[in-house]
N, CA, C and O atoms as a GROMACS GRO file, in nm:
protein
  524
    1UNK      N    1   5.516   2.085   0.840
    1UNK     CA    2   5.657   2.101   0.880
    1UNK      C    3   5.694   2.250   0.878
    1UNK      O    4   5.772   2.296   0.795
    2UNK      N    5   5.639   2.320   0.969
    2UNK     CA    6   5.664   2.461   0.972
    2UNK      C    7   5.803   2.490   1.032
    2UNK      O    8   5.860   2.412   1.108
    3UNK      N    9   5.852   2.607   0.991
    3UNK     CA   10   5.977   2.660   1.051
    3UNK      C   11   5.937   2.801   1.098
    3UNK      O   12   5.893   2.884   1.018
    4UNK      N   13   5.953   2.827   1.230
    4UNK     CA   14   5.915   2.956   1.289
    4UNK      C   15   6.042   3.021   1.341
    4UNK      O   16   6.114   2.966   1.424
    5UNK      N   17   6.067   3.142   1.288
    5UNK     CA   18   6.186   3.218   1.329
    5UNK      C   19   6.129   3.345   1.400
    5UNK      O   20   6.060   3.428   1.340
    6UNK      N   21   6.163   3.353   1.530
    6UNK     CA   22   6.122   3.468   1.612
    6UNK      C   23   6.243   3.554   1.644
    6UNK      O   24   6.344   3.503   1.693
    7UNK      N   25   6.235   3.681   1.618
    7UNK     CA   26   6.338   3.771   1.655
    7UNK      C   27   6.276   3.874   1.753
    7UNK      O   28   6.182   3.947   1.721
    8UNK      N   29   6.335   3.874   1.877
    8UNK     CA   30   6.281   3.954   1.982
    8UNK      C   31   6.369   4.075   2.007
    8UNK      O   32   6.491   4.069   1.992
    9UNK      N   33   6.306   4.183   2.045
    9UNK     CA   34   6.377   4.304   2.074
    9UNK      C   35   6.430   4.313   2.215
    9UNK      O   36   6.465   4.421   2.262
   10UNK      N   37   6.435   4.200   2.280
   10UNK     CA   38   6.486   4.193   2.418
   10UNK      C   39   6.548   4.059   2.442
   10UNK      O   40   6.529   3.965   2.366
   11UNK      N   41   6.623   4.052   2.548
   11UNK     CA   42   6.684   3.926   2.585
   11UNK      C   43   6.592   3.858   2.688
   11UNK      O   44   6.545   3.922   2.783
   12UNK      N   45   6.567   3.729   2.667
   12UNK     CA   46   6.491   3.650   2.762
   12UNK      C   47   6.571   3.529   2.802
   12UNK      O   48   6.658   3.485   2.728
   13UNK      N   49   6.542   3.475   2.917
   13UNK     CA   50   6.618   3.362   2.972
   13UNK      C   51   6.597   3.236   2.882
   13UNK      O   52   6.504   3.227   2.802
   14UNK      N   53   6.688   3.141   2.903
   14UNK     CA   54   6.677   3.015   2.829
   14UNK      C   55   6.544   2.942   2.866
   14UNK      O   56   6.481   2.879   2.781
   15UNK      N   57   6.506   2.952   2.992
   15UNK     CA   58   6.381   2.892   3.034
   15UNK      C   59   6.262   2.958   2.963
   15UNK      O   60   6.171   2.889   2.919
   16UNK      N   61   6.263   3.092   2.951
   16UNK     CA   62   6.153   3.157   2.882
   16UNK      C   63   6.157   3.129   2.732
   16UNK      O   64   6.052   3.120   2.668
   17UNK      N   65   6.275   3.117   2.675
   17UNK     CA   66   6.286   3.075   2.533
   17UNK      C   67   6.224   2.937   2.514
   17UNK      O   68   6.150   2.914   2.417
   18UNK      N   69   6.253   2.846   2.603
   18UNK     CA   70   6.194   2.714   2.592
   18UNK      C   71   6.043   2.716   2.600
   18UNK      O   72   5.974   2.648   2.523
   19UNK      N   73   5.992   2.795   2.695
   19UNK     CA   74   5.847   2.814   2.708
   19UNK      C   75   5.786   2.874   2.581
   19UNK      O   76   5.683   2.828   2.534
   20UNK      N   77   5.850   2.975   2.527
   20UNK     CA   78   5.803   3.038   2.405
   20UNK      C   79   5.804   2.936   2.285
   20UNK      O   80   5.710   2.930   2.205
   21UNK      N   81   5.910   2.859   2.277
   21UNK     CA   82   5.920   2.758   2.170
   21UNK      C   83   5.810   2.651   2.182
   21UNK      O   84   5.747   2.611   2.085
   22UNK      N   85   5.790   2.607   2.307
   22UNK     CA   86   5.689   2.503   2.333
   22UNK      C   87   5.552   2.555   2.300
   22UNK      O   88   5.475   2.486   2.233
   23UNK      N   89   5.518   2.672   2.344
   23UNK     CA   90   5.385   2.726   2.333
   23UNK      C   91   5.358   2.768   2.189
   23UNK      O   92   5.246   2.752   2.141
   24UNK      N   93   5.457   2.819   2.120
   24UNK     CA   94   5.436   2.852   1.975
   24UNK      C   95   5.422   2.721   1.893
   24UNK      O   96   5.343   2.716   1.799
   25UNK      N   97   5.494   2.622   1.928
   25UNK     CA   98   5.479   2.490   1.860
   25UNK      C   99   5.336   2.441   1.882
   25UNK      O  100   5.272   2.392   1.788
   26UNK      N  101   5.286   2.453   2.003
   26UNK     CA  102   5.150   2.408   2.031
   26UNK      C  103   5.047   2.491   1.952
   26UNK      O  104   4.946   2.436   1.910
   27UNK      N  105   5.070   2.620   1.931
   27UNK     CA  106   4.982   2.702   1.849
   27UNK      C  107   4.980   2.653   1.702
   27UNK      O  108   4.876   2.645   1.638
   28UNK      N  109   5.100   2.622   1.654
   28UNK     CA  110   5.109   2.571   1.516
   28UNK      C  111   5.037   2.442   1.503
   28UNK      O  112   4.970   2.418   1.402
   29UNK      N  113   5.047   2.357   1.602
   29UNK     CA  114   4.980   2.226   1.595
   29UNK      C  115   4.826   2.246   1.608
   29UNK      O  116   4.750   2.186   1.533
   30UNK      N  117   4.782   2.330   1.702
   30UNK     CA  118   4.638   2.346   1.725
   30UNK      C  119   4.569   2.426   1.618
   30UNK      O  120   4.460   2.388   1.574
   31UNK      N  121   4.629   2.535   1.574
   31UNK     CA  122   4.558   2.626   1.483
   31UNK      C  123   4.588   2.605   1.338
   31UNK      O  124   4.503   2.631   1.253
   32UNK      N  125   4.709   2.555   1.307
   32UNK     CA  126   4.740   2.531   1.163
   32UNK      C  127   4.754   2.378   1.129
   32UNK      O  128   4.789   2.341   1.017
   33UNK      N  129   4.726   2.294   1.228
   33UNK     CA  130   4.729   2.148   1.206
   33UNK      C  131   4.867   2.097   1.163
   33UNK      O  132   4.877   2.010   1.076
   34UNK      N  133   4.973   2.150   1.224
   34UNK     CA  134   5.108   2.111   1.188
   34UNK      C  135   5.158   2.010   1.291
   34UNK      O  136   5.120   2.013   1.408
   35UNK      N  137   5.243   1.919   1.244
   35UNK     CA  138   5.295   1.815   1.329
   35UNK      C  139   5.409   1.869   1.416
   35UNK      O  140   5.510   1.918   1.366
   36UNK      N  141   5.390   1.860   1.545
   36UNK     CA  142   5.487   1.916   1.641
   36UNK      C  143   5.626   1.852   1.622
   36UNK      O  144   5.729   1.919   1.636
   37UNK      N  145   5.629   1.721   1.591
   37UNK     CA  146   5.758   1.651   1.584
   37UNK      C  147   5.846   1.694   1.468
   37UNK      O  148   5.964   1.658   1.463
   38UNK      N  149   5.791   1.770   1.374
   38UNK     CA  150   5.875   1.819   1.265
   38UNK      C  151   5.870   1.971   1.260
   38UNK      O  152   5.903   2.032   1.158
   39UNK      N  153   5.829   2.032   1.372
   39UNK     CA  154   5.822   2.179   1.379
   39UNK      C  155   5.952   2.230   1.436
   39UNK      O  156   5.996   2.184   1.541
   40UNK      N  157   6.015   2.324   1.369
   40UNK     CA  158   6.141   2.385   1.417
   40UNK      C  159   6.113   2.533   1.451
   40UNK      O  160   6.048   2.607   1.376
   41UNK      N  161   6.164   2.571   1.569
   41UNK     CA  162   6.148   2.710   1.617
   41UNK      C  163   6.289   2.763   1.644
   41UNK      O  164   6.370   2.698   1.709
   42UNK      N  165   6.316   2.882   1.594
   42UNK     CA  166   6.443   2.950   1.620
   42UNK      C  167   6.409   3.083   1.684
   42UNK      O  168   6.326   3.159   1.633
   43UNK      N  169   6.476   3.110   1.797
   43UNK     CA  170   6.452   3.234   1.870
   43UNK      C  171   6.584   3.313   1.879
   43UNK      O  172   6.686   3.263   1.929
   44UNK      N  173   6.578   3.435   1.830
   44UNK     CA  174   6.695   3.528   1.839
   44UNK      C  175   6.659   3.643   1.927
   44UNK      O  176   6.547   3.693   1.919
   45UNK      N  177   6.747   3.686   2.010
   45UNK     CA  178   6.725   3.801   2.097
   45UNK      C  179   6.827   3.905   2.053
   45UNK      O  180   6.948   3.886   2.071
   46UNK      N  181   6.778   4.015   1.995
   46UNK     CA  182   6.864   4.119   1.938
   46UNK      C  183   6.824   4.259   1.989
   46UNK      O  184   6.780   4.345   1.912
   47UNK      N  185   6.839   4.278   2.117
   47UNK     CA  186   6.788   4.402   2.178
   47UNK      C  187   6.844   4.531   2.119
   47UNK      O  188   6.774   4.632   2.114
   48UNK      N  189   6.969   4.528   2.074
   48UNK     CA  190   7.033   4.651   2.027
   48UNK      C  191   7.017   4.679   1.878
   48UNK      O  192   7.065   4.780   1.825
   49UNK      N  193   6.949   4.588   1.812
   49UNK     CA  194   6.944   4.600   1.665
   49UNK      C  195   6.811   4.652   1.607
   49UNK      O  196   6.785   4.638   1.487
   50UNK      N  197   6.728   4.712   1.692
   50UNK     CA  198   6.596   4.750   1.648
   50UNK      C  199   6.583   4.902   1.632
   50UNK      O  200   6.636   4.977   1.714
   51UNK      N  201   6.515   4.948   1.531
   51UNK     CA  202   6.483   5.085   1.510
   51UNK      C  203   6.343   5.094   1.455
   51UNK      O  204   6.304   5.013   1.370
   52UNK      N  205   6.266   5.190   1.500
   52UNK     CA  206   6.135   5.219   1.450
   52UNK      C  207   6.130   5.366   1.414
   52UNK      O  208   6.157   5.452   1.497
   53UNK      N  209   6.094   5.394   1.290
   53UNK     CA  210   6.093   5.533   1.244
   53UNK      C  211   6.234   5.594   1.255
   53UNK      O  212   6.251   5.714   1.278
   54UNK      N  213   6.330   5.507   1.237
   54UNK     CA  214   6.471   5.551   1.239
   54UNK      C  215   6.529   5.574   1.376
   54UNK      O  216   6.644   5.618   1.386
   55UNK      N  217   6.456   5.546   1.480
   55UNK     CA  218   6.504   5.568   1.618
   55UNK      C  219   6.495   5.439   1.699
   55UNK      O  220   6.416   5.350   1.669
   56UNK      N  221   6.578   5.434   1.802
   56UNK     CA  222   6.571   5.323   1.897
   56UNK      C  223   6.439   5.330   1.971
   56UNK      O  224   6.402   5.438   2.019
   57UNK      N  225   6.366   5.220   1.983
   57UNK     CA  226   6.238   5.222   2.056
   57UNK      C  227   6.266   5.235   2.205
   57UNK      O  228   6.374   5.201   2.252
   58UNK      N  229   6.167   5.286   2.280
   58UNK     CA  230   6.174   5.293   2.426
   58UNK      C  231   6.190   5.153   2.484
   58UNK      O  232   6.138   5.056   2.429
   59UNK      N  233   6.260   5.144   2.594
   59UNK     CA  234   6.281   5.012   2.655
   59UNK      C  235   6.154   4.941   2.689
   59UNK      O  236   6.151   4.818   2.693
   60UNK      N  237   6.048   5.014   2.714
   60UNK     CA  238   5.920   4.957   2.750
   60UNK      C  239   5.840   4.908   2.629
   60UNK      O  240   5.739   4.840   2.646
   61UNK      N  241   5.884   4.942   2.507
   61UNK     CA  242   5.816   4.898   2.388
   61UNK      C  243   5.910   4.843   2.287
   61UNK      O  244   5.930   4.903   2.182
   62UNK      N  245   5.968   4.731   2.315
   62UNK     CA  246   6.062   4.666   2.221
   62UNK      C  247   5.986   4.569   2.131
   62UNK      O  248   5.908   4.486   2.176
   63UNK      N  249   6.014   4.584   2.002
   63UNK     CA  250   5.941   4.507   1.903
   63UNK      C  251   5.978   4.358   1.892
   63UNK      O  252   6.083   4.316   1.942
   64UNK      N  253   5.896   4.284   1.830
   64UNK     CA  254   5.921   4.145   1.792
   64UNK      C  255   5.893   4.126   1.647
   64UNK      O  256   5.818   4.204   1.589
   65UNK      N  257   5.950   4.028   1.587
   65UNK     CA  258   5.919   3.989   1.451
   65UNK      C  259   5.912   3.835   1.447
   65UNK      O  260   5.994   3.764   1.505
   66UNK      N  261   5.810   3.789   1.377
   66UNK     CA  262   5.802   3.642   1.362
   66UNK      C  263   5.770   3.608   1.219
   66UNK      O  264   5.688   3.673   1.154
   67UNK      N  265   5.837   3.504   1.171
   67UNK     CA  266   5.816   3.460   1.035
   67UNK      C  267   5.803   3.309   1.037
   67UNK      O  268   5.894   3.240   1.082
   68UNK      N  269   5.688   3.256   0.988
   68UNK     CA  270   5.666   3.112   0.983
   68UNK      C  271   5.654   3.070   0.840
   68UNK      O  272   5.584   3.133   0.762
   69UNK      N  273   5.721   2.964   0.806
   69UNK     CA  274   5.712   2.905   0.668
   69UNK      C  275   5.624   2.779   0.676
   69UNK      O  276   5.646   2.689   0.757
   70UNK      N  277   5.523   2.777   0.588
   70UNK     CA  278   5.437   2.665   0.574
   70UNK      C  279   5.420   2.627   0.427
   70UNK      O  280   5.454   2.707   0.339
   71UNK      N  281   5.369   2.508   0.399
   71UNK     CA  282   5.345   2.470   0.264
   71UNK      C  283   5.226   2.546   0.204
   71UNK      O  284   5.120   2.554   0.266
   72UNK      N  285   5.243   2.602   0.086
   72UNK     CA  286   5.137   2.682   0.021
   72UNK      C  287   5.012   2.596   0.010
   72UNK      O  288   5.016   2.479  -0.027
   73UNK      N  289   4.899   2.661   0.044
   73UNK     CA  290   4.767   2.599   0.030
   73UNK      C  291   4.728   2.503   0.141
   73UNK      O  292   4.623   2.440   0.135
   74UNK      N  293   4.813   2.491   0.244
   74UNK     CA  294   4.786   2.391   0.348
   74UNK      C  295   4.695   2.446   0.457
   74UNK      O  296   4.650   2.369   0.542
   75UNK      N  297   4.665   2.576   0.457
   75UNK     CA  298   4.581   2.633   0.559
   75UNK      C  299   4.485   2.737   0.497
   75UNK      O  300   4.515   2.801   0.397
   76UNK      N  301   4.370   2.750   0.564
   76UNK     CA  302   4.273   2.850   0.518
   76UNK      C  303   4.310   2.991   0.570
   76UNK      O  304   4.392   3.006   0.661
   77UNK      N  305   4.250   3.092   0.511
   77UNK     CA  306   4.269   3.228   0.556
   77UNK      C  307   4.231   3.242   0.701
   77UNK      O  308   4.300   3.311   0.776
   78UNK      N  309   4.122   3.179   0.744
   78UNK     CA  310   4.074   3.186   0.883
   78UNK      C  311   4.178   3.122   0.977
   78UNK      O  312   4.207   3.176   1.084
   79UNK      N  313   4.232   3.010   0.940
   79UNK     CA  314   4.335   2.945   1.025
   79UNK      C  315   4.455   3.031   1.037
   79UNK      O  316   4.509   3.042   1.147
   80UNK      N  317   4.502   3.092   0.932
   80UNK     CA  318   4.618   3.180   0.935
   80UNK      C  319   4.590   3.304   1.021
   80UNK      O  320   4.676   3.346   1.099
   81UNK      N  321   4.473   3.361   1.008
   81UNK     CA  322   4.435   3.477   1.090
   81UNK      C  323   4.433   3.444   1.234
   81UNK      O  324   4.481   3.522   1.315
   82UNK      N  325   4.378   3.329   1.270
   82UNK     CA  326   4.374   3.283   1.414
   82UNK      C  327   4.515   3.260   1.465
   82UNK      O  328   4.547   3.296   1.579
   83UNK      N  329   4.599   3.202   1.383
   83UNK     CA  330   4.737   3.178   1.429
   83UNK      C  331   4.810   3.307   1.454
   83UNK      O  332   4.874   3.322   1.558
   84UNK      N  333   4.802   3.399   1.362
   84UNK     CA  334   4.871   3.528   1.379
   84UNK      C  335   4.823   3.600   1.504
   84UNK      O  336   4.904   3.654   1.579
   85UNK      N  337   4.691   3.600   1.529
   85UNK     CA  338   4.641   3.666   1.650
   85UNK      C  339   4.691   3.596   1.774
   85UNK      O  340   4.729   3.663   1.870
   86UNK      N  341   4.693   3.464   1.777
   86UNK     CA  342   4.738   3.390   1.893
   86UNK      C  343   4.886   3.407   1.915
   86UNK      O  344   4.930   3.417   2.030
   87UNK      N  345   4.966   3.410   1.810
   87UNK     CA  346   5.110   3.426   1.828
   87UNK      C  347   5.140   3.567   1.878
   87UNK      O  348   5.229   3.585   1.961
   88UNK      N  349   5.067   3.668   1.827
   88UNK     CA  350   5.089   3.804   1.873
   88UNK      C  351   5.054   3.814   2.021
   88UNK      O  352   5.126   3.878   2.096
   89UNK      N  353   4.946   3.752   2.064
   89UNK     CA  354   4.912   3.752   2.206
   89UNK      C  355   5.013   3.684   2.288
   89UNK      O  356   5.046   3.732   2.397
   90UNK      N  357   5.067   3.567   2.241
   90UNK     CA  358   5.173   3.498   2.314
   90UNK      C  359   5.296   3.585   2.328
   90UNK      O  360   5.352   3.593   2.437
   91UNK      N  361   5.340   3.648   2.223
   91UNK     CA  362   5.457   3.736   2.226
   91UNK      C  363   5.436   3.851   2.322
   91UNK      O  364   5.528   3.889   2.394
   92UNK      N  365   5.316   3.908   2.323
   92UNK     CA  366   5.285   4.012   2.417
   92UNK      C  367   5.292   3.964   2.560
   92UNK      O  368   5.340   4.034   2.648
   93UNK      N  369   5.243   3.844   2.581
   93UNK     CA  370   5.247   3.784   2.720
   93UNK      C  371   5.392   3.762   2.763
   93UNK      O  372   5.427   3.793   2.877
   94UNK      N  373   5.475   3.710   2.676
   94UNK     CA  374   5.613   3.679   2.710
   94UNK      C  375   5.700   3.804   2.717
   94UNK      O  376   5.782   3.818   2.808
   95UNK      N  377   5.684   3.895   2.622
   95UNK     CA  378   5.774   4.010   2.605
   95UNK      C  379   5.718   4.137   2.662
   95UNK      O  380   5.793   4.235   2.675
   96UNK      N  381   5.591   4.143   2.698
   96UNK     CA  382   5.535   4.267   2.747
   96UNK      C  383   5.466   4.337   2.627
   96UNK      O  384   5.456   4.283   2.516
   97UNK      N  385   5.418   4.462   2.655
   97UNK     CA  386   5.350   4.533   2.548
   97UNK      C  387   5.436   4.546   2.419
   97UNK      O  388   5.556   4.574   2.426
   98UNK      N  389   5.374   4.525   2.308
   98UNK     CA  390   5.450   4.531   2.180
   98UNK      C  391   5.411   4.660   2.106
   98UNK      O  392   5.295   4.700   2.107
   99UNK      N  393   5.512   4.726   2.042
   99UNK     CA  394   5.477   4.840   1.959
   99UNK      C  395   5.396   4.792   1.834
   99UNK      O  396   5.398   4.674   1.797
  100UNK      N  397   5.330   4.886   1.776
  100UNK     CA  398   5.252   4.860   1.654
  100UNK      C  399   5.345   4.796   1.545
  100UNK      O  400   5.302   4.708   1.470
  101UNK      N  401   5.470   4.841   1.538
  101UNK     CA  402   5.562   4.792   1.439
  101UNK      C  403   5.625   4.658   1.480
  101UNK      O  404   5.746   4.637   1.463
  102UNK      N  405   5.543   4.572   1.532
  102UNK     CA  406   5.589   4.432   1.558
  102UNK      C  407   5.516   4.348   1.456
  102UNK      O  408   5.393   4.343   1.456
  103UNK      N  409   5.589   4.284   1.368
  103UNK     CA  410   5.531   4.216   1.252
  103UNK      C  411   5.539   4.067   1.264
  103UNK      O  412   5.634   4.013   1.320
  104UNK      N  413   5.434   3.997   1.211
  104UNK     CA  414   5.429   3.856   1.197
  104UNK      C  415   5.399   3.826   1.052
  104UNK      O  416   5.310   3.887   0.993
  105UNK      N  417   5.473   3.729   0.991
  105UNK     CA  418   5.458   3.697   0.854
  105UNK      C  419   5.440   3.545   0.837
  105UNK      O  420   5.507   3.464   0.901
  106UNK      N  421   5.348   3.513   0.750
  106UNK     CA  422   5.334   3.371   0.708
  106UNK      C  423   5.385   3.363   0.569
  106UNK      O  424   5.332   3.428   0.479
  107UNK      N  425   5.491   3.282   0.548
  107UNK     CA  426   5.538   3.259   0.410
  107UNK      C  427   5.488   3.123   0.364
  107UNK      O  428   5.514   3.020   0.427
  108UNK      N  429   5.416   3.125   0.253
  108UNK     CA  430   5.366   3.001   0.198
  108UNK      C  431   5.457   2.961   0.081
  108UNK      O  432   5.468   3.030  -0.020
  109UNK      N  433   5.519   2.847   0.100
  109UNK     CA  434   5.619   2.800   0.003
  109UNK      C  435   5.568   2.682  -0.071
  109UNK      O  436   5.517   2.586  -0.014
  110UNK      N  437   5.585   2.690  -0.205
  110UNK     CA  438   5.537   2.579  -0.293
  110UNK      C  439   5.591   2.444  -0.245
  110UNK      O  440   5.708   2.433  -0.206
  111UNK      N  441   5.508   2.343  -0.248
  111UNK     CA  442   5.542   2.209  -0.195
  111UNK      C  443   5.665   2.152  -0.259
  111UNK      O  444   5.736   2.076  -0.194
  112UNK      N  445   5.692   2.185  -0.383
  112UNK     CA  446   5.814   2.134  -0.449
  112UNK      C  447   5.941   2.206  -0.412
  112UNK      O  448   6.050   2.163  -0.448
  113UNK      N  449   5.928   2.315  -0.343
  113UNK     CA  450   6.040   2.399  -0.311
  113UNK      C  451   6.098   2.386  -0.171
  113UNK      O  452   6.194   2.455  -0.136
  114UNK      N  453   6.040   2.296  -0.090
  114UNK     CA  454   6.098   2.279   0.041
  114UNK      C  455   6.047   2.147   0.100
  114UNK      O  456   5.949   2.089   0.055
  115UNK      N  457   6.117   2.103   0.201
  115UNK     CA  458   6.088   1.980   0.266
  115UNK      C  459   6.174   1.952   0.390
  115UNK      O  460   6.239   2.042   0.444
  116UNK      N  461   6.172   1.831   0.430
  116UNK     CA  462   6.258   1.793   0.546
  116UNK      C  463   6.298   1.648   0.526
  116UNK      O  464   6.232   1.574   0.452
  117UNK      N  465   6.404   1.609   0.592
  117UNK     CA  466   6.456   1.469   0.592
  117UNK      C  467   6.484   1.427   0.446
  117UNK      O  468   6.466   1.311   0.408
  118UNK      N  469   6.529   1.526   0.365
  118UNK     CA  470   6.571   1.494   0.224
  118UNK      C  471   6.457   1.478   0.129
  118UNK      O  472   6.481   1.440   0.015
  119UNK      N  473   6.338   1.504   0.168
  119UNK     CA  474   6.221   1.487   0.077
  119UNK      C  475   6.142   1.618   0.070
  119UNK      O  476   6.125   1.687   0.170
  120UNK      N  477   6.094   1.651  -0.050
  120UNK     CA  478   6.007   1.771  -0.061
  120UNK      C  479   5.869   1.737  -0.010
  120UNK      O  480   5.829   1.621   0.001
  121UNK      N  481   5.797   1.844   0.021
  121UNK     CA  482   5.658   1.826   0.064
  121UNK      C  483   5.576   1.773  -0.053
  121UNK      O  484   5.480   1.699  -0.030
  122UNK      N  485   5.608   1.807  -0.176
  122UNK     CA  486   5.534   1.755  -0.291
  122UNK      C  487   5.554   1.605  -0.306
  122UNK      O  488   5.460   1.534  -0.341
  123UNK      N  489   5.677   1.557  -0.282
  123UNK     CA  490   5.703   1.407  -0.292
  123UNK      C  491   5.632   1.336  -0.181
  123UNK      O  492   5.587   1.223  -0.202
  124UNK      N  493   5.618   1.397  -0.060
  124UNK     CA  494   5.548   1.336   0.047
  124UNK      C  495   5.397   1.324   0.015
  124UNK      O  496   5.335   1.221   0.041
  125UNK      N  497   5.341   1.432  -0.042
  125UNK     CA  498   5.202   1.431  -0.080
  125UNK      C  499   5.176   1.328  -0.184
  125UNK      O  500   5.077   1.256  -0.175
  126UNK      N  501   5.263   1.318  -0.287
  126UNK     CA  502   5.247   1.218  -0.395
  126UNK      C  503   5.251   1.076  -0.335
  126UNK      O  504   5.170   0.992  -0.373
  127UNK      N  505   5.340   1.050  -0.244
  127UNK     CA  506   5.352   0.919  -0.181
  127UNK      C  507   5.224   0.884  -0.101
  127UNK      O  508   5.178   0.770  -0.103
  128UNK      N  509   5.167   0.984  -0.032
  128UNK     CA  510   5.044   0.955   0.050
  128UNK      C  511   4.927   0.929  -0.047
  128UNK      O  512   4.843   0.844  -0.019
  129UNK      N  513   4.921   0.999  -0.159
  129UNK     CA  514   4.812   0.982  -0.257
  129UNK      C  515   4.820   0.849  -0.333
  129UNK      O  516   4.718   0.800  -0.383
  130UNK      N  517   4.941   0.791  -0.342
  130UNK     CA  518   4.955   0.670  -0.417
  130UNK      C  519   4.930   0.543  -0.337
  130UNK      O  520   4.930   0.433  -0.391
  131UNK      N  521   4.910   0.561  -0.208
  131UNK     CA  522   4.883   0.444  -0.122
  131UNK      C  523   4.738   0.427  -0.092
  131UNK      O  524   4.700   0.333  -0.022
   0.00000   0.00000   0.00000
């Protein structure tokens, strides 16, 4: 049940946002084994809010930031590395060349500290193990 929040340094069309959401959901499903039907993606376009080294970046090199939340321990280091590389490539494809200061973060949250549909991930795991 990942939650992916993408903040882009440029404005993209609604159609391009939909494509980015669909393709990033597919990456989560393929590389991190996450269920697409409970994957949430939020895309923000904040072209005027970015600074690198205290200055506005050149229009040709607008940064992106991505943060995905997953359940702690649900993926290997290799899976996470592959996902970050693929998401970076996708953002570069959609947004154009990215400056070095474009960051992607994986937040691993303890299973008892988050969930969906009113149930924690820990309670879901316990229910699966008891059947």
